[in-house]
C-alpha positions, 0 to 999 in steps of 0.5 A: 191149652195154655195162657196163649189161647185161654183153653185148658187140656183135659184128661182126653189128652192125659189119659190118667191111670185113674183107678190106681191114682184113686187108690194111692198108687202114685202117692207118698204113703203117708198121704194114705195114712192121713186119709185113714186117720181123718176118716177114722176121726170123722167117725169118732169123737173128733178133736181131743187134743190139748195143744191146738193153736188159738182158732177163736173157739173151743176146739174140743170135739171139733170134727177135724176128720171132715175139716175143709182147708185152703191149700196152695201150690207154689214153687221156690225156684229163684227168679222166674219160673215158667209154669207148666203142669197145671192142666194135668194137675186139675185133671187129677182133681177132677177124676180122683177127688173123693173116697171109697165107701164101706162097700169099696165103691168110689164116691166122687166129691170133686164138685165140692171143690172150689179151685182157682189156677193159673194157665200153663205158660204163666210166669211166677217169681220168687225172691227168697221169702217163703211168706211171699210166694205166688200160688199157681193153684189154690183149692178149698175143700175137704182135705181127706178127699184130695190128700192122695193127690198132693204127690202126683200134682206136685210131681207134674208141676215140678218136672214140667215147670223145670223143663219149661224154665230151662228151655226158656232160659236157653232161648233167651241165651240164644237170642231168638235163634231156634233151639231143637229139643233133644233130651229124649235119649236122656230119660224114660220114654214115658216122660216124652209127652209131658216134656215136649209139651213143656218145651212147646209152652216155653217157646210160646212164652218166649215168643210172647215176651220177646215178640219172637216167631220161633217154631217148636222143633221136637225129635220124637212124635211122643214129644208132640202128642199133647199139642199136635206136633211131630218129631223131626230129624235127619240122620244119626252117626249109625247111618253114616257107618252103614254107608262106610263112613261116607257122609256124602253118600248117606246124605244123597240117599237121604235126599233121594228117599226121604220126603222133601218136606224134611230139611236136609241137615248133614251130620258132619263129625263122623270122621272128625273132619267137619270141614271136609265132610261138609264140603263133600256133602255140599258138592254132591248135593249141589251138583244134583240140585243144579242138574235137576234145575237145568232139566226143569225139574224144580220139584225134584231139585228141592230134595237136594237143597242142603238146609244145614250141616250139624257139628257134633264133635265129642267133648273129648275130641279135637276136630282136625280143623282146629289147631291146638291151643292147649286149652280144652275149652278152645280145642275140644268139642264143638267150639267157636273156632270150629264153627268159624272154620266151617262157615268160611269153608261153606261160603267159599266152596263154590270158588273151587268148583269147575262150574259153567258161568251160568251156575256160579251165582246159583252155586254162591247162593246155595253155599251161603244159604247152608245153615250151621247147627250145633249140638253136644253139651250146649246149655245157657252158659255155653250158648251165651258165650257163643252169642257174645262172640258172634259165632256163626251158628244158626240153630242150637240143639240142646239135650241133657241140660234141659232136664237138668235138676241141680241147685240152679235149676231145681223147681220143686213145688210145695203144697201148704194148707194155709187156712181152715174152715171153722163154723163157716169162717176161714181162719189162718192156720199155716205152718210157721214161716208160711202164709196164705198168698195171692196171685192175680193170675189165678182164675176160677176153674170149672172142673166139669170140663176137665 
């Protein structure tokens, strides 16, 4: 499945659209043109040009249509990239390398390829020199047999590695605190399985690098499809609307009817008064919890443990508990002052309750165990700012920034032919400014298992 268990995912997981991929449905059209050109030249007189580079022999008549090449796939994202998408790219090679013969029947030639690749979860680094890259896949074989696969292979590597690297950078900014994966609503649903897998690999990479013990938390079942995870979550604003704006009533219903295995996290910004709604939920949940505990119904009481409150104030709103300072960064949305105010209110809430003496200690512990989850506009920069200020946040929920693709996060992969095989000898023939490069993490790949 990844670098962390030494296994690779196969097409049993990916379920590629093999027939259309073989036909070039997912490929930039010029790759189909290339395959036609090379097949035609292979049946005719071969190379008849005048300006070939020096390849150490007379090129005239050389059968370039069947030329074998060494191709390398790499990214030029500055700094570190967490590589994901390798296994799916290999599955494409295994099931879609070949050609259609004159009868229109598919001839598979994957067995003629020699492939080395890193595992999903590997790290590559790039420092601005395109002649010093770290390939994540290298393959040797007849180019026209796999030319059509360059587009989809680059696509899965680029997107999955971008998301994994974005997640990794968020985890570093959060200094080991859990990060919930919430980008599903910002993109096509078809991308969820690959995106969730990239997130899971990033979490594993972070744990490996920083001796962490984080668990992956995704919001949809599809995001867990490739690695066996399942979506989790609590309530949305729409549910609170159904309960007439009564957040406490919504959470009591959640506690009663949803499995106790699902953490109870109250969304407390519906009325733009996160402190009041947090305290109302806390009071009612604790009252029912204490009642069941004293009745000896400890299993039932677990339903009423308030795991956390989620702050999700819109970036265009100022929560009523945040006195205005005239600075949008300090006033609007989920900001440090709001988190501090909610934490203070939670910790001292029990002091305002009319409790019997026997419940005071239990109430104090209950209140102080409630975690603060923050969502809405969080990215590495905002998280780092919160952490620098020691804002009392326990969990970050991050969405659209994890799929961001801009100058800082661009993780486009490139594939280059860097050598060609002439009379059993491999000769350098890369685009000017590129060259064949090595990566010690490359390992031989047995495509029969893909």
